[in-house]
MARFITI-895791 format. One record per atom (N, C-alpha, C, CB): x, y, z; residue number from 1. Coordinates in steps of 0.001 Angstrom, whole numbers, m for minus. Glycine has a CB too. Example, Ala and Ser with C-alpha at 12.3 -4.5 7.8 and 13.67 -1.06 7.14 Angstrom:
// MARFITI-895791
+---------+---------+---------+-----+
:       X :       Y :       Z :   k :
+---------+---------+---------+-----+
:   13190 :   m5690 :    7800 :   1 :
:   12300 :   m4500 :    7800 :   1 :
:   13200 :   m3300 :    7800 :   1 :
:   11308 :   m4473 :    9046 :   1 :
:   12850 :   m2250 :    7080 :   2 :
:   13670 :   m1060 :    7140 :   2 :
:   12900 :      30 :    7870 :   2 :
:   14084 :    m598 :    5725 :   2 :
+---------+---------+---------+-----+
//
This chain:
// MARFITI-895791
+---------+---------+---------+-----+
:       X :       Y :       Z :   k :
+---------+---------+---------+-----+
:  m11390 :   15101 :    7413 :   1 :
:  m10861 :   14445 :    6225 :   1 :
:   m9482 :   13884 :    6561 :   1 :
:  m10789 :   15434 :    5013 :   1 :
:   m9243 :   12674 :    6093 :   2 :
:   m7954 :   12041 :    6340 :   2 :
:   m7358 :   11582 :    5018 :   2 :
:   m8098 :   10849 :    7319 :   2 :
:   m6109 :   11932 :    4801 :   3 :
:   m5406 :   11485 :    3605 :   3 :
:   m4681 :   10185 :    3911 :   3 :
:   m4414 :   12563 :    3104 :   3 :
:   m5132 :    9105 :    3321 :   4 :
:   m4479 :    7813 :    3522 :   4 :
:   m3772 :    7455 :    2225 :   4 :
:   m5509 :    6696 :    3942 :   4 :
:   m2492 :    7216 :    2343 :   5 :
:   m1716 :    6878 :    1155 :   5 :
:   m1404 :    5387 :    1181 :   5 :
:    m407 :    7721 :    1079 :   5 :
:    m251 :    5008 :    1631 :   6 :
:     168 :    3612 :    1655 :   6 :
:    m431 :    2889 :    2855 :   6 :
:    1696 :    3512 :    1683 :   6 :
:    m871 :    1656 :    2626 :   7 :
:   m1378 :     823 :    3716 :   7 :
:    m929 :    m617 :    3470 :   7 :
:   m2942 :     915 :    3824 :   7 :
:    m407 :   m1253 :    4511 :   8 :
:      m8 :   m2659 :    4455 :   8 :
:    m742 :   m3398 :    5567 :   8 :
:    1550 :   m2823 :    4595 :   8 :
:   m1336 :   m4523 :    5225 :   9 :
:   m2066 :   m5342 :    6192 :   9 :
:   m1513 :   m6759 :    6199 :   9 :
:   m3573 :   m5356 :    5871 :   9 :
:   m1474 :   m7384 :    7359 :  10 :
:   m1105 :   m8800 :    7495 :  10 :
:   m2338 :   m9521 :    8025 :  10 :
:     152 :   m9003 :    8458 :  10 :
:   m2786 :  m10525 :    7258 :  11 :
:   m4014 :  m11240 :    7602 :  11 :
:   m3669 :  m12705 :    7863 :  11 :
:   m5082 :  m11110 :    6463 :  11 :
:   m3964 :  m13197 :    9052 :  12 :
:   m3687 :  m14604 :    9346 :  12 :
:   m4732 :  m15495 :    8674 :  12 :
:   m3669 :  m14850 :   10877 :  12 :
:   m4351 :  m16104 :    7550 :  13 :
:   m5294 :  m16925 :    6799 :  13 :
:   m4528 :  m18008 :    6039 :  13 :
:   m6133 :  m16053 :    5821 :  13 :
:   m5092 :  m19198 :    5986 :  14 :
:   m4470 :  m20296 :    5248 :  14 :
:   m5073 :  m20351 :    3846 :  14 :
:   m4663 :  m21656 :    5993 :  14 :
:   m4240 :  m20119 :    2836 :  15 :
:   m4710 :  m20105 :    1451 :  15 :
:   m4169 :  m21274 :     633 :  15 :
:   m4320 :  m18804 :     790 :  15 :
:   m3608 :  m22266 :    1289 :  16 :
:   m3061 :  m23421 :     574 :  16 :
:   m4143 :  m24066 :    m276 :  16 :
:   m2467 :  m24449 :    1560 :  16 :
:   m3857 :  m24235 :   m1550 :  17 :
:   m4788 :  m24845 :   m2485 :  17 :
:   m5840 :  m23890 :   m3018 :  17 :
:   m5458 :  m25992 :   m1836 :  17 :
:   m5826 :  m22639 :   m2577 :  18 :
:   m6842 :  m21670 :   m2996 :  18 :
:   m6303 :  m20711 :   m4052 :  18 :
:   m7349 :  m20882 :   m1791 :  18 :
:   m5002 :  m20479 :   m4047 :  19 :
:   m4403 :  m19482 :   m4946 :  19 :
:   m4459 :  m19934 :   m6401 :  19 :
:   m2951 :  m19209 :   m4544 :  19 :
:   m4677 :  m18983 :   m7291 :  20 :
:   m4659 :  m19252 :   m8726 :  20 :
:   m3198 :  m19317 :   m9162 :  20 :
:   m5452 :  m18152 :   m9533 :  20 :
:   m2699 :  m20534 :   m9351 :  21 :
:   m1270 :  m20722 :   m9589 :  21 :
:    m779 :  m20058 :  m10872 :  21 :
:    m957 :  m22188 :   m9636 :  21 :
:   m1654 :  m19844 :  m11834 :  22 :
:   m1224 :  m19198 :  m13074 :  22 :
:   m1032 :  m17699 :  m12872 :  22 :
:   m2244 :  m19451 :  m14191 :  22 :
:   m1660 :  m17135 :  m11842 :  23 :
:   m1557 :  m15703 :  m11611 :  23 :
:    m592 :  m15355 :  m10484 :  23 :
:   m2912 :  m15141 :  m11304 :  23 :
:    m430 :  m16215 :   m9517 :  24 :
:     475 :  m15983 :   m8396 :  24 :
:    1838 :  m16587 :   m8723 :  24 :
:     m98 :  m16585 :   m7080 :  24 :
:    2912 :  m15849 :   m8448 :  25 :
:    4267 :  m16334 :   m8714 :  25 :
:    4822 :  m16986 :   m7446 :  25 :
:    5195 :  m15170 :   m9192 :  25 :
:    5270 :  m18222 :   m7589 :  26 :
:    5786 :  m18988 :   m6459 :  26 :
:    7302 :  m18872 :   m6412 :  26 :
:    5357 :  m20470 :   m6555 :  26 :
:    7863 :  m18733 :   m5212 :  27 :
:    9320 :  m18686 :   m5079 :  27 :
:    9736 :  m19253 :   m3722 :  27 :
:    9841 :  m17234 :   m5244 :  27 :
:   10955 :  m19724 :   m3695 :  28 :
:   11588 :  m20185 :   m2463 :  28 :
:   12734 :  m19212 :   m2212 :  28 :
:   12094 :  m21702 :   m2567 :  28 :
:   12832 :  m18703 :   m1001 :  29 :
:   13883 :  m17749 :    m705 :  29 :
:   14545 :  m18102 :     622 :  29 :
:   13325 :  m16319 :    m670 :  29 :
:   15736 :  m17582 :     801 :  30 :
:   16491 :  m17830 :    2017 :  30 :
:   15995 :  m16903 :    3111 :  30 :
:   18002 :  m17639 :    1782 :  30 :
:   15606 :  m17479 :    4225 :  31 :
:   15113 :  m16689 :    5349 :  31 :
:   16089 :  m16763 :    6519 :  31 :
:   13717 :  m17176 :    5783 :  31 :
:   17341 :  m16911 :    6202 :  32 :
:   18354 :  m17011 :    7248 :  32 :
:   19221 :  m18232 :    7010 :  32 :
:   17702 :  m17077 :    8641 :  32 :
:   20109 :  m18455 :    7914 :  33 :
:   21062 :  m19545 :    7781 :  33 :
:   20338 :  m20900 :    7794 :  33 :
:   22108 :  m19480 :    8912 :  33 :
:   20549 :  m21667 :    6734 :  34 :
:   19956 :  m23002 :    6591 :  34 :
:   18435 :  m23001 :    6767 :  34 :
:   20578 :  m23948 :    7599 :  34 :
:   17801 :  m21939 :    6353 :  35 :
:   16361 :  m21838 :    6513 :  35 :
:   15751 :  m21272 :    5235 :  35 :
:   16001 :  m20956 :    7735 :  35 :
:   14965 :  m22091 :    4552 :  36 :
:   14303 :  m21627 :    3336 :  36 :
:   12821 :  m21453 :    3600 :  36 :
:   14534 :  m22610 :    2169 :  36 :
:   12250 :  m20463 :    2963 :  37 :
:   10819 :  m20210 :    3111 :  37 :
:   10165 :  m20129 :    1747 :  37 :
:   10568 :  m18915 :    3904 :  37 :
:    8887 :  m20380 :    1743 :  38 :
:    8091 :  m20357 :     525 :  38 :
:    7253 :  m19091 :     516 :  38 :
:    7194 :  m21621 :     414 :  38 :
:    7027 :  m18575 :    m690 :  39 :
:    6252 :  m17343 :    m804 :  39 :
:    5558 :  m17305 :   m2151 :  39 :
:    7153 :  m16100 :    m622 :  39 :
:    4375 :  m16693 :   m2169 :  40 :
:    3596 :  m16485 :   m3376 :  40 :
:    3360 :  m14987 :   m3536 :  40 :
:    2248 :  m17272 :   m3324 :  40 :
:    3588 :  m14457 :   m4732 :  41 :
:    3419 :  m13028 :   m4999 :  41 :
:    2386 :  m12802 :   m6096 :  41 :
:    4761 :  m12391 :   m5395 :  41 :
:    1633 :  m11721 :   m5966 :  42 :
:     639 :  m11384 :   m6982 :  42 :
:     481 :   m9875 :   m7091 :  42 :
:    m712 :  m12039 :   m6658 :  42 :
:     660 :   m9365 :   m8304 :  43 :
:     390 :   m7958 :   m8615 :  43 :
:    m968 :   m7914 :   m9287 :  43 :
:    1514 :   m7324 :   m9535 :  43 :
:   m1914 :   m7214 :   m8671 :  44 :
:   m3274 :   m7180 :   m9194 :  44 :
:   m3310 :   m6642 :  m10619 :  44 :
:   m4163 :   m6334 :   m8295 :  44 :
:   m4041 :   m7331 :  m11483 :  45 :
:   m4219 :   m6881 :  m12871 :  45 :
:   m5322 :   m5832 :  m12951 :  45 :
:   m4553 :   m8077 :  m13795 :  45 :
:   m6279 :   m5899 :  m12039 :  46 :
:   m7401 :   m4967 :  m12035 :  46 :
:   m7021 :   m3660 :  m11340 :  46 :
:   m8619 :   m5601 :  m11348 :  46 :
:   m6326 :   m3766 :  m10209 :  47 :
:   m5878 :   m2596 :   m9447 :  47 :
:   m4359 :   m2715 :   m9257 :  47 :
:   m6626 :   m2492 :   m8051 :  47 :
:   m3553 :   m2181 :  m10184 :  48 :
:   m2093 :   m2344 :  m10111 :  48 :
:   m1443 :   m1808 :   m8840 :  48 :
:   m1471 :   m1672 :  m11274 :  48 :
:   m2122 :    m967 :   m8085 :  49 :
:   m1512 :    m461 :   m6850 :  49 :
:   m1616 :   m1470 :   m5700 :  49 :
:   m2175 :     854 :   m6444 :  49 :
:   m2292 :   m2619 :   m5936 :  50 :
:   m2404 :   m3660 :   m4908 :  50 :
:   m1406 :   m4775 :   m5212 :  50 :
:   m3859 :   m4227 :   m4839 :  50 :
:    m568 :   m5058 :   m4222 :  51 :
:     415 :   m6132 :   m4332 :  51 :
:     199 :   m7058 :   m3140 :  51 :
:    1894 :   m5573 :   m4373 :  51 :
:      95 :   m8354 :   m3405 :  52 :
:    m175 :   m9326 :   m2342 :  52 :
:     955 :  m10328 :   m2237 :  52 :
:   m1501 :  m10052 :   m2592 :  52 :
:    1250 :  m10713 :   m1014 :  53 :
:    2276 :  m11726 :    m738 :  53 :
:    1655 :  m12728 :     229 :  53 :
:    3604 :  m11081 :    m137 :  53 :
:    1781 :  m14005 :    m107 :  54 :
:    1276 :  m15048 :     783 :  54 :
:    2439 :  m15911 :    1257 :  54 :
:     200 :  m15916 :      69 :  54 :
:    2543 :  m16058 :    2574 :  55 :
:    3544 :  m16929 :    3189 :  55 :
:    2802 :  m18108 :    3819 :  55 :
:    4411 :  m16153 :    4263 :  55 :
:    2956 :  m19337 :    3263 :  56 :
:    2304 :  m20497 :    3900 :  56 :
:    2750 :  m20682 :    5347 :  56 :
:    2603 :  m21771 :    3107 :  56 :
:    3996 :  m20256 :    5634 :  57 :
:    4464 :  m20266 :    7021 :  57 :
:    5279 :  m19001 :    7223 :  57 :
:    5314 :  m21557 :    7350 :  57 :
:    4708 :  m18044 :    7932 :  58 :
:    5365 :  m16757 :    8154 :  58 :
:    6394 :  m16885 :    9268 :  58 :
:    4329 :  m15663 :    8499 :  58 :
:    7025 :  m15778 :    9595 :  59 :
:    8017 :  m15770 :   10672 :  59 :
:    7398 :  m16180 :   12001 :  59 :
:    8651 :  m14387 :   10800 :  59 :
:    6140 :  m15917 :   12178 :  60 :
:    5457 :  m16290 :   13414 :  60 :
:    5051 :  m17770 :   13413 :  60 :
:    4223 :  m15410 :   13616 :  60 :
:    5284 :  m18461 :   12285 :  61 :
:    4969 :  m19881 :   12200 :  61 :
:    3559 :  m20177 :   11734 :  61 :
:    5181 :  m20512 :   13517 :  61 :
:    2809 :  m19163 :   11352 :  62 :
:    1443 :  m19352 :   10875 :  62 :
:    1323 :  m18771 :    9465 :  62 :
:     415 :  m18684 :   11842 :  62 :
:     369 :  m19253 :    8673 :  63 :
:     184 :  m18681 :    7344 :  63 :
:    m260 :  m17221 :    7430 :  63 :
:    m840 :  m19498 :    6552 :  63 :
:     181 :  m16429 :    6459 :  64 :
:    m190 :  m15006 :    6477 :  64 :
:    m262 :  m14460 :    5057 :  64 :
:     820 :  m14187 :    7313 :  64 :
:   m1278 :  m13664 :    4823 :  65 :
:   m1432 :  m12933 :    3572 :  65 :
:   m1115 :  m11472 :    3866 :  65 :
:   m2881 :  m13104 :    2968 :  65 :
:    m215 :  m10899 :    3091 :  66 :
:     140 :   m9494 :    3250 :  66 :
:    m422 :   m8739 :    2052 :  66 :
:    1695 :   m9300 :    3372 :  66 :
:   m1226 :   m7744 :    2322 :  67 :
:   m1795 :   m6896 :    1279 :  67 :
:   m1092 :   m5543 :    1359 :  67 :
:   m3361 :   m6745 :    1440 :  67 :
:    m498 :   m5113 :     247 :  68 :
:     172 :   m3814 :     186 :  68 :
:    m541 :   m2955 :    m847 :  68 :
:    1690 :   m3970 :    m165 :  68 :
:    m961 :   m1785 :    m437 :  69 :
:   m1608 :    m843 :   m1352 :  69 :
:    m751 :     409 :   m1384 :  69 :
:   m3090 :    m515 :    m912 :  69 :
:    m222 :     736 :   m2577 :  70 :
:     667 :    1887 :   m2705 :  70 :
:     m41 :    3193 :   m2425 :  70 :
:    1271 :    1926 :   m4080 :  70 :
:   m1252 :    3335 :   m2884 :  71 :
:   m1999 :    4569 :   m2627 :  71 :
:   m3487 :    4257 :   m2627 :  71 :
:   m1666 :    5662 :   m3687 :  71 :
:   m4058 :    4269 :   m1454 :  72 :
:   m5486 :    3999 :   m1342 :  72 :
:   m6304 :    5114 :   m1986 :  72 :
:   m5883 :    3833 :     125 :  72 :
:   m5824 :    6353 :   m1881 :  73 :
:   m6528 :    7479 :   m2511 :  73 :
:   m6524 :    7334 :   m4031 :  73 :
:   m5881 :    8822 :   m2104 :  73 :
:   m5396 :    6919 :   m4603 :  74 :
:   m5331 :    6736 :   m6056 :  74 :
:   m6257 :    5605 :   m6497 :  74 :
:   m3884 :    6444 :   m6500 :  74 :
:   m6370 :    4595 :   m5673 :  75 :
:   m7260 :    3475 :   m5967 :  75 :
:   m8714 :    3939 :   m6058 :  75 :
:   m7117 :    2384 :   m4896 :  75 :
:   m9117 :    4821 :   m5148 :  76 :
:  m10507 :    5275 :   m5104 :  76 :
:  m10775 :    6486 :   m5991 :  76 :
:  m10885 :    5603 :   m3689 :  76 :
:   m9886 :    7476 :   m5940 :  77 :
:  m10159 :    8755 :   m6593 :  77 :
:   m9346 :    8990 :   m7868 :  77 :
:   m9893 :    9868 :   m5632 :  77 :
:   m8346 :    8127 :   m8128 :  78 :
:   m7510 :    8312 :   m9312 :  78 :
:   m6421 :    9343 :   m9122 :  78 :
:   m8357 :    8703 :  m10472 :  78 :
:   m6248 :    9833 :   m7884 :  79 :
:   m5177 :   10782 :   m7597 :  79 :
:   m4654 :   10523 :   m6188 :  79 :
:   m5673 :   12253 :   m7745 :  79 :
:   m3570 :   11190 :   m5857 :  80 :
:   m2908 :   10972 :   m4579 :  80 :
:   m3275 :   12002 :   m3513 :  80 :
:   m1430 :   10976 :   m4781 :  80 :
:   m4107 :   12961 :   m3852 :  81 :
:   m4316 :   14076 :   m2936 :  81 :
:   m5735 :   14200 :   m2392 :  81 :
:   m3954 :   15332 :   m3617 :  81 :
:   m6699 :   13502 :   m2949 :  82 :
:   m8060 :   13590 :   m2434 :  82 :
:   m8166 :   12765 :   m1153 :  82 :
:   m9090 :   13102 :   m3494 :  82 :
:   m8739 :   13355 :    m127 :  83 :
:   m8818 :   12694 :    1174 :  83 :
:  m10154 :   11966 :    1339 :  83 :
:   m8629 :   13719 :    2305 :  83 :
:  m10151 :   10949 :    2178 :  84 :
:  m11375 :   10234 :    2536 :  84 :
:  m12106 :   11019 :    3620 :  84 :
:  m11061 :    8782 :    3017 :  84 :
:  m13415 :   10955 :    3601 :  85 :
:  m14217 :   11647 :    4616 :  85 :
:  m14016 :   11015 :    5988 :  85 :
:  m15708 :   11620 :    4237 :  85 :
:  m13817 :    9682 :    6012 :  86 :
:  m13573 :    8997 :    7283 :  86 :
:  m12839 :    7681 :    7011 :  86 :
:  m14915 :    8737 :    8046 :  86 :
:  m12305 :    7111 :    8062 :  87 :
:  m11531 :    5873 :    7939 :  87 :
:  m12412 :    4727 :    7452 :  87 :
:  m10885 :    5506 :    9285 :  87 :
:  m13677 :    4696 :    7861 :  88 :
:  m14591 :    3637 :    7423 :  88 :
:  m14719 :    3611 :    5896 :  88 :
:  m15976 :    3830 :    8065 :  88 :
:  m14745 :    4796 :    5274 :  89 :
:  m14803 :    4862 :    3806 :  89 :
:  m13550 :    4264 :    3184 :  89 :
:  m14977 :    6316 :    3336 :  89 :
:  m12405 :    4517 :    3791 :  90 :
:  m11147 :    3978 :    3284 :  90 :
:  m11131 :    2453 :    3380 :  90 :
:   m9961 :    4570 :    4058 :  90 :
:  m11600 :    1920 :    4492 :  91 :
:  m11655 :     460 :    4677 :  91 :
:  m12619 :    m167 :    3671 :  91 :
:  m12090 :     106 :    6127 :  91 :
:  m13758 :     472 :    3449 :  92 :
:  m14730 :     m28 :    2472 :  92 :
:  m14139 :     m33 :    1065 :  92 :
:  m16009 :     826 :    2502 :  92 :
:  m13372 :    1006 :     722 :  93 :
:  m12708 :    1076 :    m577 :  93 :
:  m11745 :     m88 :    m755 :  93 :
:  m11964 :    2407 :    m730 :  93 :
:  m10952 :    m360 :     272 :  94 :
:   m9995 :   m1459 :     200 :  94 :
:  m10716 :   m2802 :      81 :  94 :
:   m9082 :   m1454 :    1433 :  94 :
:  m11737 :   m3018 :     899 :  95 :
:  m12483 :   m4280 :     845 :  95 :
:  m13108 :   m4483 :    m524 :  95 :
:  m13569 :   m4310 :    1927 :  95 :
:  m13666 :   m3440 :   m1084 :  96 :
:  m14280 :   m3517 :   m2413 :  96 :
:  m13249 :   m3838 :   m3488 :  96 :
:  m14987 :   m2205 :   m2748 :  96 :
:  m12099 :   m3183 :   m3418 :  97 :
:  m11041 :   m3423 :   m4410 :  97 :
:  m10520 :   m4855 :   m4327 :  97 :
:   m9882 :   m2432 :   m4208 :  97 :
:  m10372 :   m5373 :   m3122 :  98 :
:   m9915 :   m6756 :   m2961 :  98 :
:  m10943 :   m7735 :   m3514 :  98 :
:   m9637 :   m7063 :   m1482 :  98 :
:  m12224 :   m7440 :   m3329 :  99 :
:  m13282 :   m8314 :   m3840 :  99 :
:  m13425 :   m8227 :   m5357 :  99 :
:  m14606 :   m7966 :   m3184 :  99 :
:  m12970 :   m7125 :   m5964 : 100 :
:  m13033 :   m6965 :   m7424 : 100 :
:  m12124 :   m7938 :   m8163 : 100 :
:  m12662 :   m5547 :   m7805 : 100 :
:  m11036 :   m8354 :   m7520 : 101 :
:  m10026 :   m9172 :   m8186 : 101 :
:  m10205 :  m10641 :   m7821 : 101 :
:   m8610 :   m8698 :   m7811 : 101 :
:  m10625 :  m11482 :   m8783 : 102 :
:  m10878 :  m12891 :   m8467 : 102 :
:   m9621 :  m13673 :   m8074 : 102 :
:  m11522 :  m13559 :   m9648 : 102 :
:   m8437 :  m13157 :   m8402 : 103 :
:   m7198 :  m13857 :   m8047 : 103 :
:   m6859 :  m13695 :   m6567 : 103 :
:   m6041 :  m13344 :   m8901 : 103 :
:   m7423 :  m12676 :   m5930 : 104 :
:   m7196 :  m12472 :   m4497 : 104 :
:   m8330 :  m13169 :   m3746 : 104 :
:   m7124 :  m10933 :   m4132 : 104 :
:   m7996 :  m14168 :   m2923 : 105 :
:   m9045 :  m14884 :   m2188 : 105 :
:   m9885 :  m13933 :   m1342 : 105 :
:   m8427 :  m15962 :   m1296 : 105 :
:  m11167 :  m14228 :   m1240 : 106 :
:  m12097 :  m13380 :    m498 : 106 :
:  m11720 :  m13347 :     978 : 106 :
:  m13545 :  m13880 :    m670 : 106 :
:  m11577 :  m12143 :    1508 : 107 :
:  m11310 :  m11947 :    2932 : 107 :
:  m12635 :  m11529 :    3566 : 107 :
:  m10168 :  m10862 :    3182 : 107 :
:  m13138 :  m12367 :    4441 : 108 :
:  m14457 :  m12128 :    5044 : 108 :
:  m14503 :  m10837 :    5857 : 108 :
:  m14841 :  m13298 :    5932 : 108 :
:  m13467 :  m10629 :    6685 : 109 :
:  m13499 :   m9483 :    7594 : 109 :
:  m12095 :   m8886 :    7713 : 109 :
:  m14040 :   m9900 :    8995 : 109 :
:  m11935 :   m7671 :    7231 : 110 :
:  m10626 :   m7016 :    7308 : 110 :
:  m10260 :   m6622 :    8738 : 110 :
:  m10607 :   m5782 :    6419 : 110 :
:  m11203 :   m6674 :    9647 : 111 :
:  m10886 :   m6301 :   11032 : 111 :
:   m9949 :   m7312 :   11697 : 111 :
:  m12175 :   m6176 :   11851 : 111 :
:   m9805 :   m8505 :   11097 : 112 :
:   m8869 :   m9495 :   11638 : 112 :
:   m7438 :   m9211 :   11197 : 112 :
:   m9274 :  m10902 :   11202 : 112 :
:   m7266 :   m8231 :   10315 : 113 :
:   m5939 :   m7908 :    9784 : 113 :
:   m5134 :   m7090 :   10791 : 113 :
:   m6063 :   m7139 :    8457 : 113 :
:   m3841 :   m7314 :   10769 : 114 :
:   m2914 :   m6526 :   11566 : 114 :
:   m2410 :   m5391 :   10686 : 114 :
:   m1729 :   m7402 :   12115 : 114 :
:   m2549 :   m4178 :   11139 : 115 :
:   m2068 :   m3023 :   10394 : 115 :
:    m559 :   m2953 :   10561 : 115 :
:   m2753 :   m1704 :   10877 : 115 :
:     165 :   m3131 :    9442 : 116 :
:    1623 :   m3156 :    9473 : 116 :
:    2201 :   m1790 :    9120 : 116 :
:    2158 :   m4220 :    8512 : 116 :
:    1566 :   m1100 :    8185 : 117 :
:    2043 :     222 :    7777 : 117 :
:     847 :    1078 :    7368 : 117 :
:    3071 :     112 :    6606 : 117 :
:     909 :    2339 :    7754 : 118 :
:    m121 :    3291 :    7373 : 118 :
:     536 :    4657 :    7197 : 118 :
:   m1267 :    3345 :    8437 : 118 :
:     496 :    5177 :    5984 : 119 :
:    1003 :    6517 :    5704 : 119 :
:    m192 :    7442 :    5558 : 119 :
:    1899 :    6540 :    4417 : 119 :
:    m232 :    8472 :    6371 : 120 :
:   m1327 :    9431 :    6317 : 120 :
:    m769 :   10820 :    6011 : 120 :
:   m2124 :    9437 :    7651 : 120 :
:   m1645 :   11694 :    5594 : 121 :
:   m1217 :   13059 :    5299 : 121 :
:   m2319 :   14026 :    5683 : 121 :
:    m851 :   13217 :    3807 : 121 :
:   m1951 :   15257 :    5778 : 122 :
:   m2909 :   16316 :    6046 : 122 :
:   m2790 :   17360 :    4959 : 122 :
:   m2684 :   16941 :    7442 : 122 :
:   m3876 :   18004 :    4649 : 123 :
:   m3873 :   19066 :    3645 : 123 :
:   m3914 :   20404 :    4371 : 123 :
:   m5081 :   18924 :    2655 : 123 :
:   m2965 :   21248 :    4041 : 124 :
:   m2869 :   22555 :    4684 : 124 :
:   m3053 :   23651 :    3646 : 124 :
:   m1512 :   22715 :    5409 : 124 :
:   m3900 :   24581 :    3966 : 125 :
:   m4112 :   25725 :    3089 : 125 :
:   m3007 :   26742 :    3365 : 125 :
:   m5533 :   26356 :    3303 : 125 :
:   m2176 :   27009 :    2366 : 126 :
:   m1097 :   27980 :    2567 : 126 :
:   m1369 :   29294 :    1849 : 126 :
:     225 :   27401 :    2090 : 126 :
:   m2352 :   29283 :     988 : 127 :
:   m2704 :   30512 :     272 : 127 :
:   m1722 :   30818 :    m847 : 127 :
:   m2762 :   31684 :    1237 : 127 :
:   m2162 :   31635 :   m1753 : 128 :
:   m1339 :   31983 :   m2911 : 128 :
:     m58 :   32706 :   m2512 : 128 :
:   m2134 :   32846 :   m3872 : 128 :
:    m134 :   33530 :   m1484 : 129 :
:    1036 :   34294 :   m1055 : 129 :
:    2110 :   33407 :    m423 : 129 :
:     617 :   35370 :     m69 : 129 :
:    1734 :   32271 :     127 : 130 :
:    2700 :   31406 :     814 : 130 :
:    3328 :   30334 :     m37 : 130 :
:    2052 :   30765 :    1951 : 130 :
:    2933 :   30207 :   m1292 : 131 :
:    3415 :   29111 :   m2134 : 131 :
:    4929 :   29171 :   m2334 : 131 :
:    2713 :   29144 :   m3488 : 131 :
:    5482 :   30313 :   m2719 : 132 :
:    6921 :   30409 :   m2963 : 132 :
:    7721 :   30149 :   m1692 : 132 :
:    7272 :   31785 :   m3526 : 132 :
:    7254 :   30672 :    m566 : 133 :
:    7950 :   30438 :     696 : 133 :
:    7886 :   28945 :    1060 : 133 :
:    7332 :   31308 :    1831 : 133 :
:    6750 :   28323 :     855 : 134 :
:    6575 :   26898 :    1149 : 134 :
:    7496 :   26053 :     270 : 134 :
:    5103 :   26476 :     941 : 134 :
:    7559 :   26361 :   m1020 : 135 :
:    8437 :   25618 :   m1935 : 135 :
:    9900 :   25835 :   m1572 : 135 :
:    8186 :   26044 :   m3396 : 135 :
:   10248 :   27032 :   m1132 : 136 :
:   11617 :   27323 :    m723 : 136 :
:   12008 :   26449 :     470 : 136 :
:   11771 :   28819 :    m371 : 136 :
:   11142 :   26354 :    1456 : 137 :
:   11414 :   25520 :    2633 : 137 :
:   11527 :   24059 :    2230 : 137 :
:   10311 :   25695 :    3696 : 137 :
:   10626 :   23590 :    1385 : 138 :
:   10681 :   22190 :     942 : 138 :
:   11965 :   21884 :     187 : 138 :
:    9481 :   21868 :      61 : 138 :
:   12419 :   22799 :    m650 : 139 :
:   13619 :   22543 :   m1456 : 139 :
:   14866 :   22440 :    m586 : 139 :
:   13804 :   23646 :   m2497 : 139 :
:   14854 :   23038 :     603 : 140 :
:   16006 :   22978 :    1500 : 140 :
:   15893 :   21846 :    2518 : 140 :
:   16167 :   24298 :    2224 : 140 :
:   14750 :   21199 :    2580 : 141 :
:   14531 :   20116 :    3544 : 141 :
:   15139 :   18821 :    3028 : 141 :
:   13025 :   19925 :    3822 : 141 :
:   15566 :   17991 :    3939 : 142 :
:   16135 :   16691 :    3577 : 142 :
:   15142 :   15589 :    3950 : 142 :
:   17512 :   16463 :    4287 : 142 :
:   14745 :   14824 :    2973 : 143 :
:   13879 :   13672 :    3164 : 143 :
:   14589 :   12457 :    2590 : 143 :
:   12483 :   13885 :    2495 : 143 :
:   14509 :   11317 :    3260 : 144 :
:   15101 :   10112 :    2669 : 144 :
:   14426 :    9780 :    1338 : 144 :
:   14982 :    8916 :    3641 : 144 :
:   15182 :    9310 :     390 : 145 :
:   14679 :    8838 :    m911 : 145 :
:   14038 :    9945 :   m1744 : 145 :
:   13672 :    7729 :    m699 : 145 :
:   14458 :   11171 :   m1556 : 146 :
:   13891 :   12263 :   m2341 : 146 :
:   15027 :   12998 :   m3028 : 146 :
:   13056 :   13233 :   m1450 : 146 :
:   14878 :   13211 :   m4310 : 147 :
:   15845 :   13989 :   m5059 : 147 :
:   15467 :   15456 :   m4922 : 147 :
:   15896 :   13550 :   m6557 : 147 :
:   16414 :   16249 :   m4464 : 148 :
:   16136 :   17673 :   m4268 : 148 :
:   16224 :   18413 :   m5595 : 148 :
:   17116 :   18287 :   m3245 : 148 :
:   15306 :   19323 :   m5795 : 149 :
:   15337 :   20177 :   m6979 : 149 :
:   15153 :   21614 :   m6525 : 149 :
:   14237 :   19767 :   m8014 : 149 :
:   15642 :   22522 :   m7306 : 150 :
:   15507 :   23934 :   m6963 : 150 :
:   14093 :   24398 :   m7278 : 150 :
:   16547 :   24793 :   m7725 : 150 :
:   13447 :   25040 :   m6328 : 151 :
:   12060 :   25445 :   m6548 : 151 :
:   11934 :   26534 :   m7599 : 151 :
:   11448 :   25921 :   m5255 : 151 :
:   13022 :   27222 :   m7891 : 152 :
:   12939 :   28280 :   m8889 : 152 :
:   13147 :   27761 :  m10304 : 152 :
:   13954 :   29351 :   m8589 : 152 :
:   13447 :   26498 :  m10445 : 153 :
:   13636 :   25892 :  m11742 : 153 :
:   12273 :   25842 :  m12449 : 153 :
:   14268 :   24468 :  m11610 : 153 :
:   12120 :   26521 :  m13599 : 154 :
:   10806 :   26561 :  m14275 : 154 :
:   10260 :   25182 :  m14618 : 154 :
:   10907 :   27377 :  m15543 : 154 :
:   11150 :   24202 :  m14854 : 155 :
:   10655 :   22873 :  m15223 : 155 :
:   10077 :   22136 :  m14028 : 155 :
:   11770 :   22049 :  m15843 : 155 :
:   10331 :   22612 :  m12815 : 156 :
:    9816 :   21914 :  m11630 : 156 :
:    8557 :   22568 :  m11067 : 156 :
:   10883 :   21864 :  m10555 : 156 :
:    8114 :   23652 :  m11674 : 157 :
:    6907 :   24330 :  m11176 : 157 :
:    5670 :   23822 :  m11874 : 157 :
:    7019 :   25839 :  m11363 : 157 :
+---------+---------+---------+-----+
//
């Protein structure tokens, strides 16, 4: 079992004239000194955890669609902790979700995508006796972007 959380893909595809302009937000942004770039953004209405960005000309000089999924497990199971039986199931879930939304152009084969980010997790059985010790260690650990709370605080249990 593999826990897949966040996944970002970059797909080399030209979508000029294909995007639903009423649903995709167009913007021009500064990409460096005297260099402006164009970008299209779309937050899926059907699957809010899917965010897409289209660059008609990416940094590499070719068009690219970036698909960002905040939590693939939440997309499939409705929670963040249920694991996929295998990676193929996770890919099928993503392909199905992308095909569900008519505003996202159909991607024939996700295998052409470049994997930009993949957050995975493992589930460890700590048993009832180890819960307090585990929470104690976590409360003293430093993680970027995490607000520390005391594990003995009743409101945090």
